[in-house]
N, C-alpha and C positions, 0 to 999 in steps of 0.2 A: 683054107679060109683062116683068116687071122682076126683077132679081136683086140681092141685097145686095152690098156691097163684098166682094171676095174676102178681104181682110184680116180681115173679121169672121166668116168661116166657122169652125166648130168643127173642130179637128183630127180627121181621120178621116172627115169628111163628104165627099160628092162636091162637085165644083166648083159645080154647080147642085143645091142640096138638093131632095129630093123634096117638101119642104114647099111649094115654090114651083111645083110642077107641078100644074096643075088636075086634080082628080079622083083624085090619088094619095095625098094626105095620109092618108086613113083606111085606106089599104092598107099603109102603111109602119110596121112594128112599132117603128121608132125613135121614132115620135111618138105611140104609143099608151100610155095610162095603164096602169101595172101594178097589177092589183088586189091588195088585201091578201090574204096567204095565211092559210089556216086552220090551218096546221101550225106547230109549234115547230121552227124551223130552228136546231138547235144547232151544226151543223157538226162537222168532224172534231176529235178531241181535240188541242188546241193544244200539249199537253205531250208528245205522242208524239215519240220520238227517231228520227231518221234518220241513217244512216251513208253516207258517200261511199265506194264501193268501186272500186278501180282495178286495172289489170293491163296488162302490155305483151306483145304477141304478134308475134314476128318469125320468119322462116325462117332457115335456116342461112347464107344469103347476106346477111342483114341487111335483107331487104325486109319491110315491114310486111304482116301477114296481113290479108286482107279476110274479113268475115263478121259474125256476130252471136251473142249469147248469149241464152238464155232463162232466166228465173227463175220458179220455180213453188213456192209455199208448201206445206208439208206438211199444212196444214189451213186451214179457214176461221177467221176471227178475230172476236171480239166485244169491243167496248170499252164500258164504262159510265162516262160522264163527265158531270158535272153532272146526274145522275139521268136521263140520256138514253142509250139503247143504240144503238150503231152496229154493223152487221154488215158485214164485208168478206168477200165470197165467195172461194172458192178459184179463182184464175184467174192468168194471167200477170201479173207485176208488174214494177215498175222504172221509174224516171224517167231517161231517157238525158240526160246533161248536155251531150252533143255536139249541136250544131245541125245535124243531118243529115236529109235527106228520109226519111220513113217511120219516124222514131224517135218514135213516139207512144206514150203510156201505154196499157198493156193489150194491145199488139200482140204481145208476146213477142219483139220484135226490138230488142235493145240492141246497136246496130251499133258496130263498132270504127271509130275515126277515126285514120288513120295508124298502125294497129296498137295503138291504146290504147283500153282500156275505162275509162269514167268514168260511173258510174251511182249514183243515190241509192236506197237500200233501207231499208225500215222495219226497225229493230232487232228481233231475234228474242227479246228479253227485256224488253219495255216494261212492267215490273211497276208502274211508278209511275202508270200510267193505267188500272189495273184491266182488264188484257187477259186474255182467255181463248181458248186455253190460255196459260198464263204463258210458256211457251217453245215455239218451233216451229223449223223448219229450212226452207231453200230447196233444191230440186232444181235443178241448173244443167246446161245442155247447151251445149257449144261447137259451133256450127253452121258447120263448115268441114271440109275434108279433113284427117283426122288429129285432129279435135277429141275432147275427152274429155267424160265426164259425171261428176258428183260431187255431194256434198251439203255445204252450208256452214251455219254459224251466224254471225250478225252481232251480236255483243254490243253493247249500248248504250254500253259503256265503251271501245269501239274508238276509236282515234285516226284521224280522217278526214284524208286518204284512207287506207283500209286496203287492203293488198294482198290480193286474193282468195285467193291461194295460202296465206296465213296463216290463212284462215278455213275451209279444207277439213277436214271430219271425217276423221281417219285411217281408211284402209281403205275409203273410199267411192268412190274413183276407179275408173271403168270405162274402160279404154283401148280404142281402136278396133280393136286387134289381139288383144284377149283373147277368151276363149270367149263372153263376154257383151258383144258389141261393138255392140249396137243399143239404146241407152237409149230407153226408152219411157215417156212421161208423158202425162197427158190432152191430147188434141188434137194430138199429134205424129204425123206420118205417116212410116212406115218402109217402105222398099222392099227386097225380097229377090228375087234371081234364082231361078227355079224349079229350076235345077240345083244351087243352093248349099244347104248344110246348116249352119245357125248357130243359136245360142241367141237367142231373143227374150225379153228381160227386161221387167219392169214394176215400177215403184216402188209399194209398197203402204204406206199410212199406216193405223194402227189406234189408236183411242183410246176410252176410256170416261170420260165426264164431263170431257173435255178433257185427260186424262192418257194419254200414249202407253203402249202395251204391245207385247210381242213376240208376233206372230201365227203364228210359224213352226212351232208345234206343231199347227196346224190344216191340214187338206187345202186345197190351192189348185188350181183348175182354170181352163182357158182355153177359150173358144169363139170361133169365127171366123165371123161372119155377114155375108153379102153382102146389102146392102139395108137397109131400116129395121126389119126384124123383130127381135124379142127372142129370146134363146137359149131353146131347149126342152130337155127332159131328155136327149135323145139327142145334143145338140151338144157336150157337155163333154168335154175332154181333160185328163188329169191332168198337172199341172205339178209343179214342185219349188221349194224355197227355196234361195237362196244363203246360206250361213252368214254371220252377222254382222248388223250393223245397230244403230241405225237409220242409213240407211233400210233397210227390209226389202224385198228384191227377189225376186220370183218369176220363174221362167223356164220356157220350154218349147222343146224342140229342133224346129226347122222344117227340113224338107228330106228328100230321098230316101235319105240315107245313115244308117247307125247307128241304125235304128229311129226316125228322125225323123218328125214329122207331115207328110205330103205334102198340100199344098193346090194345087188347080188355079189356073191363071193368072186372077187376078181382084183386086178390091179388097174388103177385109174390115174391118168394125168388130171390134176386139179387145175381148172381154169377159173379166172375171175373176170368179171365185166363190171365196169363202173359207168353208169348211164348218166353222163353229164351233157352239157350243151355248149358248143356243138360237138365236142369230142366224146367218143365212146371207146376208151381204151380196153383192150382184151389181152390178157397175158396169162401164161402158166405160172403157178406158184409152188408146185411140188408134186409129189406122188402119194396116192392113198392106196393102201392095200386092205381089202376086206377079206377076213379069213374066218 
């Protein structure tokens, strides 16, 4: 068996390329011909505007805080660009500009680096690329002891880097020591001690034709289901709305005191129901653990 001169190797290939290993060539994707695609791959709109968002987090002793932030858009997005439609589902977003382990796109973990946040976010008003809805917001959760939750807008006119505190919608901050101290958005897990009584809130987005509206005149209910079953008619418990918005936040009191809802120790999928006319949307909003 012979190998080519090392200096002739392509950067990124192994020292002894699989091409020169008997019986391996046809198994190595690097040497397989890529067939032509039948689809029109237009790609993401190149004119979409992103903004770098930053912040500094330190304790009273000047030590950098460790932890991560999650960013969750208020709705799914649709772009029409060059006659091609691109749909972005509602999921955790953000590109962490710090090169730290686990800081991958879509994980919901925008880690701090020496107490500093540095993340790229899609602007919330990309009108120039035919975005629907024209405007949206991000729900943000600070995942560390004493962390807050709040809602931000990221205007395309923002000067990068933009301080996240300047982007917070007034009145949207939920402090960890307030009555609504457990921010809940899809796929977030919240733990409550069985002997504790606290409000469990959930961010609710409502829109018609891509235009947001205030749902707080409608009844909102909560169901707590253990396992994979869907809520039944007898599972619903009446919740209430926190005044203000957007975001519009529904809540329910969990615990043994002050007429709270008592739940046995277990893990539950949290479901919300908004009783409107004629629509009655029902959707999961997260996981609750009673311990």
